[in-house]
C-alpha positions, 0 to 999 in steps of 0.5 A, spaced: 193 181 834 193 179 827 187 177 823 186 170 821 186 170 814 185 163 813 179 162 817 176 168 814 169 168 812 168 172 806 161 171 805 159 173 812 164 179 811 160 182 805 153 181 809 156 185 815 158 191 810 152 191 806 148 192 813 152 198 815 152 202 808 145 204 809 145 206 816 151 211 814 147 214 808 141 216 812 145 219 817 149 223 812 142 225 809 140 228 816 146 232 817 145 235 810 138 237 811 140 240 818 146 244 815 141 247 809 136 249 814 141 253 818 143 256 812 136 258 810 135 261 817 142 265 817 140 268 810 133 270 812 136 273 818 141 277 814 136 279 809 131 281 815 137 285 818 138 289 812 131 291 810 129 292 817 126 299 818 131 304 821 128 309 826 128 316 824 132 321 828 128 326 831 129 333 829 128 338 834 125 345 833 130 351 832 128 357 836 131 363 834 129 369 839 129 376 835 127 383 838 120 385 837 118 391 833 112 395 834 108 397 828 101 400 826 096 396 823 089 398 820 083 394 819 079 395 813 072 394 810 069 393 803 063 397 800 060 397 793 061 404 790 059 407 784 063 412 780 060 419 778 063 424 774 066 431 777 061 435 772 056 432 768 053 438 764 047 438 759 048 442 753 041 445 751 038 450 746 036 456 750 033 460 744 028 457 738 031 456 731 033 451 726 040 447 728 044 449 722 051 447 724 055 442 728 062 444 730 065 438 734 067 430 733 063 426 737 066 423 743 072 427 743 075 432 748 073 439 748 075 445 751 071 450 755 068 456 750 069 452 744 063 452 739 059 446 739 052 448 735 050 454 731 042 455 731 039 460 725 041 467 727 037 471 722 031 473 727 035 474 733 040 479 729 034 483 726 032 484 733 039 486 735 038 491 729 032 494 731 034 495 739 040 499 736 035 503 732 031 504 738 037 506 742 039 511 737 032 514 737 032 514 744 038 518 745 036 523 740 030 525 744 034 525 750 039 530 747 033 534 744 030 534 751 037 536 754 038 542 750 030 544 751 032 544 758 038 548 758 034 554 754 028 554 759 032 554 765 036 561 764 029 564 761 026 562 768 031 565 772 029 572 768 022 571 769 021 570 761 018 563 762 013 560 767 014 554 772 010 550 768 015 551 762 021 549 766 017 543 770 015 540 763 022 541 760 025 537 766 020 532 765 021 531 758 029 530 759 028 525 765 023 521 761 028 521 755 034 519 759 029 513 762 028 511 755 035 511 753 036 506 759 030 502 757 033 501 750 040 499 752 037 494 756 033 491 750 039 492 746 043 488 751 037 482 751 037 482 744 045 481 743 045 476 749 039 472 745 043 472 739 049 470 742 045 464 745 044 462 737 052 460 738 052 454 743 059 453 747 061 449 752 061 451 759 066 446 761 072 442 758 071 435 758 069 429 753 062 430 749 057 425 748 054 424 741 049 429 739 042 428 740 039 432 734 040 432 727 042 438 723 035 442 721 031 440 727 027 445 730 030 446 737 029 450 743 025 451 750 019 449 746 022 443 742 028 439 743 033 443 748 038 437 749 043 437 744 049 433 748 052 432 754 059 434 756 063 430 762 069 432 766 072 426 769 079 428 770 077 428 777 071 423 779 067 422 785 066 415 788 059 414 792 058 409 797 053 407 803 055 406 810 050 403 816 048 407 822 052 403 826 058 405 823 056 413 824 055 411 831 062 408 832 065 414 829 061 419 833 063 415 839 071 417 837 069 424 836 070 423 828 066 427 824 065 423 817 067 428 811 070 433 815 078 434 815 081 434 822 088 436 823 089 433 830 089 426 826 095 423 824 092 419 818 087 421 813 080 417 811 083 414 804 079 409 800 082 405 794 077 402 789 078 395 785 077 395 777 073 390 773 079 385 772 080 385 779 086 389 780 087 395 784 087 402 782 093 406 783 090 412 786 087 413 792 081 417 794 079 422 800 073 422 803 070 429 803 063 428 804 058 424 808 050 425 808 047 428 815 041 424 815 040 416 814 035 413 809 030 410 813 028 405 807 035 402 807 038 404 814 044 407 811 047 414 809 051 416 803 059 417 803 063 421 798 070 421 796 074 424 791 079 421 786 084 423 781 083 420 774 088 423 769 088 417 765 080 416 764 080 409 767 074 410 771 068 411 767 062 415 770 056 410 772 060 404 773 060 400 779 066 398 783 069 395 790 071 400 795 076 399 800 076 403 806 079 404 813 074 401 818 079 402 824 084 407 827 091 404 827 093 400 833 100 398 835 102 391 835 108 387 836 111 384 829 117 380 827 117 382 820 122 377 817 118 371 819 111 374 819 110 372 826 105 377 829 102 378 836 096 383 836 093 385 843 087 381 846 080 383 845 082 389 841 075 390 839 073 392 846 079 396 847 077 401 842 070 400 842 069 397 835 071 398 828 071 405 825 069 407 818 073 410 813 072 417 815 073 415 822 
């Protein structure tokens, strides 16, 4: 059917087109917003999916089984100890006199028998000479008495001398012989006294500074202490333990300070130096006091320790570490450091042993 162009009303057509155009624009704008919102929702969902927290995969532990080794474990205790020299010798003047010479350098190492001081010997040398003269006189008298006795004895046998003459000759000879012995003793004493004027060191070690000056009158009635010598090649470590430690050691039939050949281990100790490092040598407990101090409830224990480099100084305090319990067996995995000790070890062994136990 063809449109009738002749009877077409153009004004009416324009009004109809104008009324339809706004309706179409509104519908197109609504669809555009719906598409935009859907696009935003899709983009947000994609971002959330990309940034969502991912679950952490569970790591299952790996258990490795290895053979268990048995080793001995010792329990140690710490004590406060004091270092003491093996020998601490005081050099004193045994005779009276003026100090003439000092023949050593203070603080150095000296040997046994080395001359340290010289005291004025003139008076004591004169006494030695006098004693020698008296001895010679006594020997001369003894020789004369012996000759008189030798002459009297034959005469007595021939009845040319009386019994009294023989007795007097024998008595004179024996008295002269006794005088000789007395004079010899006096000479020995005088020589010893003269020897005391040369003061020598009785031990080897390090010597302190001198306590007197040259020219000072020294001796038993004056200043007798001249110096001190310390022998510290081997030192002693003194520390205290409680009576409870002693009772526990006796319960195990262990005598502190006494060597026991039936034990497979020895009661060694170690000491800690002032800088916190451990001293490289160990000490062996060799003495324990047989009685407890009633004021402190402790008893003294001593250990000897080598000190070749003289690192340990007598008189200093140190931390002593000693074995408190005899070794007991436990299972151990050495590589991983996993250990399993027996339960209630304290009850099984009866407590902890001291270093000497």
